[in-house]
N, C-alpha and C positions, 0 to 999 in steps of 0.2 A: 894172413896176409900182408901184402907187401904197403909201406906206408909211403904213398906218393904225396901226401898232403903237406901244406906247406905248415913250416914250423913256425908257431907264433912263441911270443916271450911276454910273460906277465910279469912286467915290471911294476914294482908298485908305488901307488900315488903319491906323491909328495907335494908341496906347495911350491908355489914359483917363487924364481928368484929374484930379490930387489936388493938392491944395497942400501945399509944406514950406516953409513960412517966405514968402518971394516968389515962389518958384519956382512957375510954375504951367503944366500941361500940359493941352490942350484936348482935348475928344473931337471925332470927327468929326461933322460935320453931320447930323443924322437928320431924317426928315419927322417933322412933329408931329402929323399927323392921326392920328384911332382908326379902324383899316377893321375893318370887320366884312363878312360876305357878304350882299350884296343881289343877289335877282332881277334879270336883265338884263329892261331892259324889252321886252317879245317886240314883234314888229312883226303886222301884218294877217296873218292868212291867205293873202288873196289874194296881200299883196306876194312872201309866201315862195314863192308856186307858181311865182312868174315866174322864179325864181331854181332850176331844177331841180338845177342841180351843187352849189350849197349843201344841198340837202335831202338829195342822194345822199352828201354827205360825212357829215352827220349820221346817216344811217343805217349806213355803214361804221363810224364812230365808235363806234354803240352795241354793234356785233360786236365791236369790238375791248376796249370796257369789259367785255365779257361774257367774255370768253375771255383777259384779261390776271390774272394773279398778279403780287403784287410778289417781288422777284427772280430773274423770267424774262425774257428780252431784251425791249427795248421794243418796241411796235410803232408804226409811222409812215406816215404819207402825205404826198404833195409836194403842195403847194398851189400852185406855179407857174402852172399854166395856167389858174387858174380865173378868168373873167373876173370884171372889175372891179367890177361890180354882185352877183354872187354871192359874193365875199368880203368885200364892203360888209357883206351881211347875214349873211354866218357871222360876221364881227366881233361884229355886234350881239347875235346870239344867245348867243355863246359867251362875251361881256364879258373882263373881267379879274379874277382872283382876287388873292389875298393875297402871293402868291409869286414875285417875279422874280429874275432873274439877268442876268451878264453875265460873260462869257468873253472876257477880254484874249487872242486867239488871232491869227492872220492865215489868213484874215479874222476880224472880230470875229462874235462870235456873242451874239445879246440873246435871252432867254427871259423869256417871260410865262405865270403859270398861268392856266386861265382860270377862271371861276367855279364850274367844276366840277373838284376837287380831284383832281391825277394826270392832267389832260387838257392841255398845254402848246404855247404857239406858240413856236416857233423861227424866228428869222430871221440868216442869215449877211450882214456888212454887209462890203462895200468899204471901200478907203480915201479913197474920194469920197463915202461915205455911203449907196450904192446897196444896195438889196437882192438879192443874190445867189440866194438859193435861200429859201424859207419851208416849213416843214411843220409837222403838226399830229403830237404823240406822245402816246403814252399811255403811262404810268410811273408808279413811286413817286418818282425823280427820273431827268430826262432821261439819256441814256447820256453825252452829250458832257460833262457835269458829272463823270464819274467817269474820262473819258478824256483831262481836258485838266487837274484839279485837281494832279497832282502830277509834270507834264511836266518841272520844270526844279527839280531839288534841287541842296542843296548839302550841304556836309559840317560838322556842328555843331561847333564847337569848345566845348568845357566847360573849359579850362585856364584857372586862374585868374590865371595870368598874362596871359591875354588880355584878360580883363574891365578894362574903364576904370575910372577913378576915382570913388569915390560908390556903385559898386554893390555891394550886401549880401545881397540875397535871391533874384535871379536867378541865381547860379551852382548854386545846389541844384535849382531848378526845371529848368535847362538837362539838367542831368545826370539827371533824372527821364524827362525829354523822350527824351535819347538813348537811355537803357536801354528804355524803350515802344515806342519808334518802331522799335528795331533788331529787336524781338520782333513788332512789327506785319506780318502776310503780307500785306497790302492787301485781305484781303475781311473781309464785314462780321462782327465780334466779336458775341459773344453779350450781353458788356456793353462799352460805349466806356470809355477809361481818361478820367478828368476830373480836371482840375487847375483847383480853382477859384482862381483870382486874389485875387479879393473879399476871400478872407479872409486873406490874407498882406499882410503889412505891406511894399509895395511901393512905394519912392520913385520920382519919376521918374526919374532914373537907371536904378534897376532896367528900368521900362517899355521904357527906350530899349534898354538892351541888350539885353531879351528880343525885342523887336521887330528890331531890326538883327541878331541871331544867328539868329533864324529865318526873317526875309524875307517877302516876300508872295507869294503865287501869283496864277495864273491866273484862280481862280473868287472872285467875289465875288456873294453871296447875301443879299435883302433880306426876310425874312417879315414883313409887315404885318398885326398883327390887334390885341388889346389893348395896345397898345407896339407896339415894332419889336423884331426880331432879328436882327442883322446877322452874317454867317459868311464868313470869308475862308480860304481856304487858304493854305499858307504853303510853304516850301521845303524844308520836313521832311518824310517820307514819313509819313503819317497824319495829319499835325498840323492842326486847324482852330483858329482864333481865335473865340470866339462869346461874341457881347456881348449883353446884353439890355438896352433902354431901356423906360421907361416914355413915357405919351404924352405928358408934357412935357419928351423926352429927358435923362432923368436914367439914366445906367447905375447899374442895380440888379444887375447881375451879370455878370463878367467871367470867362471859362472856357476853358481851353484843354482840345481831344478830342482823342484819339488814336482814331480809327475810318476804316472809309471815307468817309460821308456823316452827318453829326450827323440826328439823328431828325427835328428839327425843321424839316428842311428837307424831307423825305420825306412823300409821301402813304401812309398806311395802308391796310392792305386793307379797313378798313369806310369810309373814305374815299372808296375807288373804286368801292364797291358803293353809297354813297351817291350818287356822280354818276351811275352807271349809271340808277338809280332816277331819278333829277331831266331827265336826257335823255329818258328815256322819256317821262315826263311833260311836256316838253318838245314830244315830237315829238307826243304825242297832241291837243296844240293844234291843231297845225297838219294833223293826218289831216283 
């Protein structure tokens, strides 16, 4: 199967850059472009009619969008057997949206939201870089993100004697994380517990201690809009590192969230309703 999917990079999460004297800690690189929704350039009607399987997929997708509600099990269809011409046509119609993700599992999973929020393209990739399977999924967030986010947990050591030299404020944050993570039951809470690191006097040593203590999980999500948001799971149950960058790659908000999935990565009910309407309009063009 030809790989027409956007190539994503799984850049390891790191602490933010601050200056403490001559010490400099750099943020991870982020894309600099400002991304907004653009309606895909639709093909000619005659060309679409020559790809009946793509047309059938769009019809089924319409049904899936009409019946799905956030919080329900995801709805998906496998695209493995689609002819290349139909798959290319589907790629052109669905386009690429603002949210992408990589799951560092075996096999690797790459995820790209389409221009219709809540409609996701998923590919599993083997070690040789070949596509094993490809699916189209309707969900607030793909089920595999929840499945893999915290599948490699570690114990959080909050003993002061375990902290390296130069660490001042990280221990109190680690104690708060340990308490809230222990109370987290794995389900979506009414309100996530948020720790705003941007408001704390964190030194590079504090950032390093925090990152080393909580580890890096399997899921990395990038939400691109007016600026960028990088969301990374950790090795502590329910704990996500959520970092917001402006359009010039400057970190403007650095937070920790204890929740099932941060809301910024999820498609809301209104988004899914809008996607259903948008797909209906696209299909009417080809009718």
